[in-house]
C-alpha positions as CSV (number, residue, x, y, z in Angstrom):
1,X,53.4,33.4,115.2
2,X,53.2,33.6,119.1
3,X,55.5,31.1,121.0
4,X,53.6,30.0,124.1
5,X,54.5,28.4,127.4
6,X,52.8,26.3,129.6
7,X,51.2,27.8,133.1
8,X,49.4,26.5,136.0
9,X,45.8,27.0,136.5
10,X,44.5,27.4,140.2
11,X,42.0,24.8,139.4
12,X,44.8,22.4,138.4
13,X,44.4,22.5,134.6
14,X,47.2,23.3,132.2
15,X,46.8,26.8,130.5
16,X,48.7,28.6,127.9
17,X,50.2,31.8,128.9
18,X,51.4,33.8,125.7
19,X,55.1,35.3,125.8
20,X,55.3,33.9,129.4
21,X,58.8,32.7,128.8
22,X,60.2,36.5,127.9
23,X,58.3,38.2,130.3
24,X,59.7,36.2,133.2
25,X,63.3,36.6,131.7
26,X,63.0,40.4,131.7
27,X,61.6,40.6,135.1
28,X,64.6,38.5,136.4
29,X,67.2,40.5,134.3
30,X,65.5,43.8,135.4
31,X,65.7,42.9,139.1
32,X,69.2,41.8,138.8
33,X,70.7,44.4,136.4
34,X,69.9,47.6,138.3
35,X,72.6,49.4,136.0
36,X,71.0,48.6,132.7
37,X,69.1,52.0,132.3
38,X,72.6,53.7,132.7
39,X,74.5,51.4,130.4
40,X,71.6,51.9,127.6
41,X,71.9,55.6,128.1
42,X,75.6,55.7,127.8
43,X,75.7,53.7,124.5
44,X,72.9,55.7,123.0
45,X,75.0,58.9,123.2
46,X,77.3,57.3,120.7
47,X,74.8,56.1,118.2
48,X,74.8,58.3,115.2
49,X,71.0,57.3,114.3
50,X,68.3,59.2,116.0
51,X,65.9,56.9,115.9
52,X,67.8,54.4,117.8
53,X,69.5,56.8,120.2
54,X,66.0,58.1,121.1
55,X,64.6,54.5,121.6
56,X,67.5,53.5,123.8
57,X,66.8,56.4,126.0
58,X,63.2,55.7,126.2
59,X,63.6,52.0,126.8
60,X,66.1,53.3,129.8
61,X,63.3,55.8,131.2
62,X,60.8,53.0,131.1
63,X,62.9,50.6,132.8
64,X,63.4,53.4,135.6
65,X,59.7,53.9,135.7
66,X,59.0,50.3,136.4
67,X,57.1,49.5,133.1
68,X,55.8,45.8,133.1
69,X,57.6,43.2,131.0
70,X,54.4,43.3,128.7
71,X,54.6,47.1,128.3
72,X,58.3,47.0,127.5
73,X,57.8,44.3,124.8
74,X,54.8,46.1,123.2
75,X,56.7,49.5,123.2
76,X,60.1,48.4,122.2
77,X,59.5,45.3,119.8
78,X,63.0,45.5,118.4
79,X,65.0,46.4,121.2
80,X,63.3,44.3,124.0
81,X,65.8,41.5,123.2
82,X,68.4,43.3,125.0
83,X,66.5,42.9,128.3
84,X,67.1,39.2,128.2
85,X,71.1,39.6,128.6
86,X,71.8,39.3,132.2
87,X,75.3,39.8,132.2
88,X,76.8,43.1,131.8
89,X,79.5,41.8,129.2
90,X,76.9,40.5,127.2
91,X,74.9,43.5,127.2
92,X,78.0,45.6,126.2
93,X,78.7,43.4,123.3
94,X,75.0,43.6,122.1
95,X,75.2,47.5,122.4
96,X,78.6,47.5,120.9
97,X,77.2,45.5,117.9
98,X,74.1,47.9,117.6
99,X,76.5,50.9,117.6
100,X,78.7,49.4,114.7
101,X,75.8,48.5,112.8
102,X,74.0,51.9,113.4
103,X,77.4,53.7,112.3
104,X,77.5,51.2,109.0
105,X,73.8,52.1,108.2
106,X,74.5,55.7,108.8
107,X,77.8,55.9,106.6
108,X,75.6,53.6,103.9
109,X,72.8,55.8,103.9
110,X,74.9,59.0,103.4
111,X,76.8,57.3,100.8
112,X,73.7,56.4,98.8
113,X,72.4,60.0,99.0
114,X,75.8,61.4,97.6
115,X,75.6,58.8,95.0
116,X,72.1,59.6,93.7
117,X,72.6,63.3,94.1
118,X,74.0,63.5,90.5
119,X,71.5,61.5,88.6
120,X,68.5,62.9,90.7
121,X,69.5,66.4,89.6
122,X,70.0,65.4,86.1
123,X,66.9,63.6,85.8
124,X,65.0,66.8,87.3
125,X,66.8,69.0,84.9
126,X,65.8,66.6,82.1
127,X,62.1,66.6,83.1
128,X,62.0,70.3,83.3
129,X,63.6,70.6,79.9
130,X,60.9,68.1,78.6
131,X,58.2,69.8,79.9
132,X,59.5,73.4,78.6
133,X,60.1,71.9,75.2
134,X,56.5,70.2,74.9
135,X,54.6,73.3,76.6
136,X,56.6,76.1,74.7
137,X,58.3,74.9,71.6
138,X,56.5,71.9,70.2
139,X,53.0,74.0,69.5
140,X,55.1,76.3,67.5
141,X,56.5,73.3,65.4
142,X,52.9,71.8,65.3
143,X,51.5,75.2,63.7
144,X,54.4,75.2,61.1
145,X,54.1,71.7,60.1
146,X,50.3,72.0,60.0
147,X,50.7,75.2,57.4
148,X,52.9,73.1,55.2
149,X,50.6,70.0,55.6
150,X,53.5,67.7,55.8
151,X,53.0,64.0,56.8
152,X,54.7,63.6,60.1
153,X,56.7,60.5,61.0
154,X,55.6,58.4,64.0
155,X,58.0,60.1,66.6
156,X,56.7,63.6,65.6
157,X,53.4,62.9,65.7
158,X,53.5,61.3,69.2
159,X,55.1,64.4,70.5
160,X,52.8,66.7,69.2
161,X,49.7,64.7,70.6
162,X,51.5,64.8,73.8
163,X,51.8,68.5,73.6
164,X,48.2,68.9,72.6
165,X,47.1,66.5,75.4
166,X,48.8,68.6,78.0
167,X,47.4,71.6,76.7
168,X,44.0,70.3,76.8
169,X,44.4,68.8,80.4
170,X,47.1,70.8,82.1
171,X,45.9,69.7,85.7
172,X,45.6,65.9,84.7
173,X,49.0,66.4,83.3
174,X,50.3,67.8,86.5
175,X,48.7,65.0,88.6
176,X,50.5,62.5,86.5
177,X,53.8,64.2,86.8
178,X,53.5,64.4,90.5
179,X,52.6,60.7,90.6
180,X,55.7,59.7,88.7
181,X,57.7,61.8,91.0
182,X,56.2,60.4,93.8
183,X,56.9,56.9,92.5
184,X,60.4,57.9,92.1
185,X,60.6,59.2,95.5
186,X,59.4,56.2,97.0
187,X,61.6,53.7,95.3
188,X,64.7,55.6,96.3
189,X,62.9,55.9,100.0
190,X,63.0,52.2,99.7
191,X,66.6,51.8,98.6
192,X,68.0,54.3,101.1
193,X,66.0,53.9,104.2
194,X,66.2,51.6,107.1
195,X,63.4,52.4,109.4
196,X,61.0,50.4,111.2
197,X,58.2,51.9,109.1
198,X,59.8,50.1,106.3
199,X,60.5,46.8,107.8
200,X,56.7,46.7,108.6
201,X,55.8,47.4,105.0
202,X,58.2,45.4,103.4
203,X,59.3,42.6,105.9
204,X,62.6,41.1,106.1
205,X,64.3,39.0,103.3
206,X,65.4,35.5,104.5
207,X,68.6,35.8,102.6
208,X,69.5,39.6,102.9
209,X,71.5,41.6,105.3
210,X,68.7,42.1,107.5
211,X,68.3,38.4,108.1
212,X,72.0,38.0,109.2
213,X,71.5,40.9,111.4
214,X,68.8,39.3,113.3
215,X,70.5,35.9,113.3
216,X,73.4,37.6,114.9
217,X,71.3,38.8,117.6
218,X,69.6,35.4,118.2
219,X,73.0,33.7,118.3
220,X,74.4,36.1,120.9
221,X,71.2,35.8,122.8
222,X,71.0,32.2,123.0
223,X,74.5,31.7,124.0
224,X,74.1,34.1,126.9
225,X,70.8,32.1,127.9
226,X,72.4,28.7,127.6
227,X,75.8,29.9,129.5
228,X,73.1,30.6,132.6
229,X,72.0,27.0,132.5
230,X,68.7,27.6,130.7
231,X,67.6,24.8,128.6
232,X,68.2,25.1,124.5
233,X,64.3,25.0,124.0
234,X,63.4,27.5,126.3
235,X,66.2,29.8,125.4
236,X,65.1,29.6,121.8
237,X,61.7,30.2,123.0
238,X,62.7,33.5,124.6
239,X,64.8,34.4,121.6
240,X,61.7,33.8,119.3
241,X,59.3,35.9,121.6
242,X,61.6,38.7,121.5
243,X,62.3,38.9,118.0
244,X,60.4,41.8,116.1
245,X,60.6,39.9,112.7
246,X,57.7,37.8,112.1
247,X,59.6,35.5,109.7
248,X,62.3,35.1,112.1
249,X,60.0,34.7,115.1
250,X,58.4,31.6,113.2
251,X,61.7,30.0,112.3
252,X,63.1,30.1,115.7
253,X,60.0,29.2,117.3
254,X,60.1,25.9,114.9
255,X,63.7,25.3,116.6
256,X,62.4,25.6,120.0
257,X,59.7,23.2,119.6
258,X,62.1,20.7,117.9
259,X,64.6,21.2,120.8
260,X,61.8,20.3,123.4
261,X,61.4,17.2,121.7
262,X,64.7,15.9,120.2
263,X,67.5,18.8,119.6
264,X,69.5,16.2,117.6
265,X,66.9,16.6,114.7
266,X,67.1,20.2,114.3
267,X,68.5,19.9,111.1
268,X,65.1,18.4,109.7
269,X,63.2,21.3,110.6
270,X,62.0,23.8,108.0
271,X,64.3,26.4,109.6
272,X,67.3,24.2,108.3
273,X,66.3,25.0,104.9
274,X,66.9,28.8,105.8
275,X,69.6,29.1,108.4
276,X,73.3,28.4,107.9
277,X,74.5,24.8,108.8
278,X,77.0,26.1,111.0
279,X,74.4,27.8,113.3
280,X,72.3,24.6,113.7
281,X,75.6,22.8,114.4
282,X,76.4,25.3,116.9
283,X,73.1,24.6,118.7
284,X,73.6,20.7,118.4
285,X,77.2,19.8,118.1
286,X,76.8,16.2,117.8
287,X,78.7,14.1,115.3
288,X,76.5,12.3,112.7
289,X,75.8,8.6,113.7
290,X,73.2,6.0,113.7
291,X,72.0,7.1,117.1
292,X,72.9,10.6,117.5
293,X,73.1,12.0,121.1
294,X,72.1,15.6,121.9
295,X,74.9,17.7,122.9
296,X,74.9,20.8,124.8
297,X,75.2,24.1,122.5
298,X,78.4,25.5,121.5
299,X,78.1,28.8,123.1
300,X,81.6,30.0,121.9
301,X,80.8,29.0,118.4
302,X,77.6,30.6,118.8
303,X,79.2,34.2,119.9
304,X,81.8,33.7,117.0
305,X,79.1,33.2,114.7
306,X,77.1,36.1,115.9
307,X,80.3,38.4,115.1
308,X,80.5,36.7,111.7
309,X,76.9,37.4,110.7
310,X,77.3,41.0,111.7
311,X,80.5,41.3,109.7
312,X,78.7,39.8,106.6
313,X,75.5,42.1,107.0
314,X,78.0,45.2,106.8
315,X,80.4,43.6,103.8
316,X,77.9,43.8,100.8
317,X,78.6,45.5,97.5
318,X,75.4,48.0,96.3
319,X,75.3,47.9,92.3
320,X,72.1,49.9,92.8
321,X,74.1,53.1,92.7
322,X,76.2,52.4,89.7
323,X,73.3,51.1,87.8
324,X,71.0,54.2,88.9
325,X,73.9,56.7,87.5
326,X,74.4,54.8,84.3
327,X,70.8,54.5,83.4
328,X,69.8,58.2,84.3
329,X,72.6,59.2,81.9
330,X,71.6,57.0,79.3
331,X,68.1,57.8,79.9
332,X,68.7,61.7,79.4
333,X,70.7,60.9,76.4
334,X,67.8,58.8,74.7
335,X,65.3,61.8,75.6
336,X,67.5,64.5,73.9
337,X,67.9,62.5,70.9
338,X,64.2,61.5,70.7
339,X,63.1,65.2,71.0
340,X,65.8,66.3,68.3
341,X,64.8,63.6,66.0
342,X,60.7,64.0,66.5
343,X,61.2,68.1,66.2
344,X,63.7,68.2,63.3
345,X,63.1,65.1,61.2
346,X,60.1,66.8,59.4
347,X,62.4,69.6,58.4
348,X,64.2,67.5,56.0
349,X,61.2,66.6,53.9
350,X,60.5,70.4,54.0
351,X,63.8,71.5,52.9
352,X,63.7,68.7,50.3
353,X,60.1,69.8,49.1
354,X,61.3,73.6,48.9
355,X,64.4,73.2,47.1
356,X,62.8,70.8,44.2
């Protein structure tokens, strides 16, 4: 969804100019904040994420080179919101929050990699063992059982048929194995990664940590804009236009439209079903009454909420690591048990027939 603002046509007609509010805000901040490129470069040195670090440096370079607001928004959709913060203190708070979030994501990603190292190595060893048994050991048992003419149980017959299929179609078996391993690698990438590519492919959950991070940005951004005397509806419009996530852009845009008509009814928008009540209350802290009167946003509360949302996004338990490790061990145990049962259960019938 694109939030549009009205502009004046030379012929006296009203026209719609997409992203006009955001572009005007960026131009104003850039003309006022000559120290912004240096501030971006200074904080970029401390950020552990190479992608975020390089992006902030490129953003600073683009500002020095005089890129237009439209070019800045197009090249840096996830960081252009920083260009709407005019005060140095607000920019410092935002960049510090980005530093904390980046450091948390880096440590979490490192922890996830260490957590899956053991089950992943165990799974690869188990797959290699399974393939070795199927290719080298099962054919020997297959030949022996055929000589004795034994009636094979279902697990043994399934294992032997699998071995025959791999022997008859080795290329197909190799492709299927590579496809399986690629699927596992893709799932691990989805779980571990936190990149712009992943967010574009899978979007942002309206109830997940990414939602809280985005809401923290919006709360800080709106508080800064309102403190400068900008009307709530235009502040929300700027926040919506500078948000890279489509879902958040649409939700904030709904609030902007409603704030332009009657801010006391923000709790009746569809965004109220998603956003926390304390965020809506901070936007319009009017007491419930028969005739509610719109109140100016509580910017102090918005800043406190921004810090709270950031903390909540970093305080989450990840049960996937525990479940992955346990299921890998259980799966390897079941595989070994299946191989032993399938290969040696016919031996009981063979020994019985030979001893009788």
